[in-house]
C-alpha positions in Angstrom: 14.6 38.4 -18.3 11.6 40.7 -18.8 8.1 40.2 -17.4 6.7 38.6 -20.6 9.4 36.0 -20.8 9.1 35.2 -17.1 5.3 34.9 -17.4 5.6 32.6 -20.5 8.1 30.4 -18.7 6.0 30.2 -15.6 2.9 29.3 -17.7 4.9 26.7 -19.6 6.1 25.0 -16.3 2.5 25.1 -14.9 1.0 23.6 -18.1 3.8 20.9 -18.2 3.1 19.9 -14.7 -0.6 19.6 -15.4 0.1 17.5 -18.5 2.5 15.3 -16.6 -0.2 14.6 -13.9 -2.8 13.8 -16.6 -0.4 11.5 -18.4 0.4 9.7 -15.2 -3.3 9.3 -14.4 -3.9 7.7 -17.8 -1.0 5.2 -17.1 1.0 6.5 -20.1 4.8 6.6 -20.1 7.1 8.7 -22.1 8.5 5.6 -23.8 5.1 5.0 -25.4 5.5 8.2 -27.5 8.7 6.9 -29.2 7.1 4.6 -31.8 4.4 6.9 -33.2 2.6 4.5 -35.6 1.9 1.5 -33.5 1.9 3.2 -30.2 -0.6 5.8 -31.3 -3.0 3.0 -32.2 -2.4 1.3 -28.9 -2.9 4.5 -26.9 -6.2 5.1 -28.7 -7.3 1.5 -27.9 -6.2 1.9 -24.3 -8.3 5.1 -24.0 -11.3 3.4 -25.6 -11.0 0.3 -23.5 -10.8 2.3 -20.3 -13.8 4.4 -21.2 -15.8 1.4 -22.2 -15.1 -0.5 -19.0 -15.8 2.5 -16.8 -19.0 3.8 -18.4 -20.5 1.0 -20.5 -19.6 -2.3 -18.6 -23.2 -3.4 -18.6 -23.1 -3.9 -22.4 -20.1 -6.2 -22.2 -20.2 -9.9 -22.0 -17.7 -11.6 -19.7 -15.4 -12.6 -22.5 -15.2 -9.0 -23.8 -14.6 -7.7 -20.3 -11.8 -10.2 -19.9 -10.2 -9.1 -23.2 -10.4 -5.4 -22.4 -9.0 -5.9 -18.9 -6.2 -8.1 -20.3 -5.3 -5.5 -22.8 -5.2 -2.7 -20.2 -3.0 -4.9 -18.0 -0.6 -5.6 -20.8 -0.5 -1.8 -21.6 0.4 -1.1 -18.0 3.8 -3.0 -18.1 6.6 -2.1 -20.5 7.8 -5.6 -21.4 4.3 -6.9 -22.3 3.4 -3.5 -24.0 6.4 -3.9 -26.3 4.9 -7.2 -27.5 1.5 -5.7 -28.4 0.8 -5.1 -32.1 -1.9 -3.3 -34.1 -4.0 -6.5 -34.2 -4.5 -6.3 -30.5 -5.7 -2.8 -30.8 -8.1 -3.8 -33.6 -9.7 -6.4 -31.2 -10.3 -3.6 -28.7 -11.8 -1.4 -31.4 -14.2 -4.1 -32.5 -15.4 -4.7 -29.0 -15.9 -0.9 -28.5 -17.8 -0.7 -31.8 -20.1 -3.5 -30.6 -20.8 -1.5 -27.5 -21.5 1.6 -29.5 -24.0 -0.3 -31.7 -25.7 -1.5 -28.5 -25.8 2.0 -27.2 -27.3 3.3 -30.4 -30.0 0.6 -30.4 -31.0 1.3 -26.8 -31.2 5.1 -27.5 -33.2 4.4 -30.7 -35.6 2.2 -28.7 -36.1 4.9 -26.1 -36.8 7.5 -28.7 -39.4 5.3 -30.5 -41.1 4.4 -27.2 -41.6 8.1 -26.5 -43.1 8.6 -29.9 -40.1 10.5 -31.3 -38.7 9.6 -34.6 -35.0 9.6 -35.2 -33.7 11.1 -38.4 -30.2 10.3 -39.6 
């Protein structure tokens, strides 16, 4: 094995270890990558739900918080995750879209209070 091959293999192992750590931190398992169509949608919804709860919880009502936490809890366990369908992900997407609209409205209000005009 020459130096280049050794370096590439070492780099691959290092990158794989970093990726495995990140995937574990996101509570994603290897089985979730098997079914690409539905699981991709569910993984995107999981990411959006986690970000919305962590960073924008003040814009959520109690019902929406309950729905997002319930979705994340179902995604954490394999048996309940296998029962989730695309419609569950759509509910999460709708809630996150509501939060994004609220964020835009508050940012727009801040800009108009300062005398700045927003241009879209």
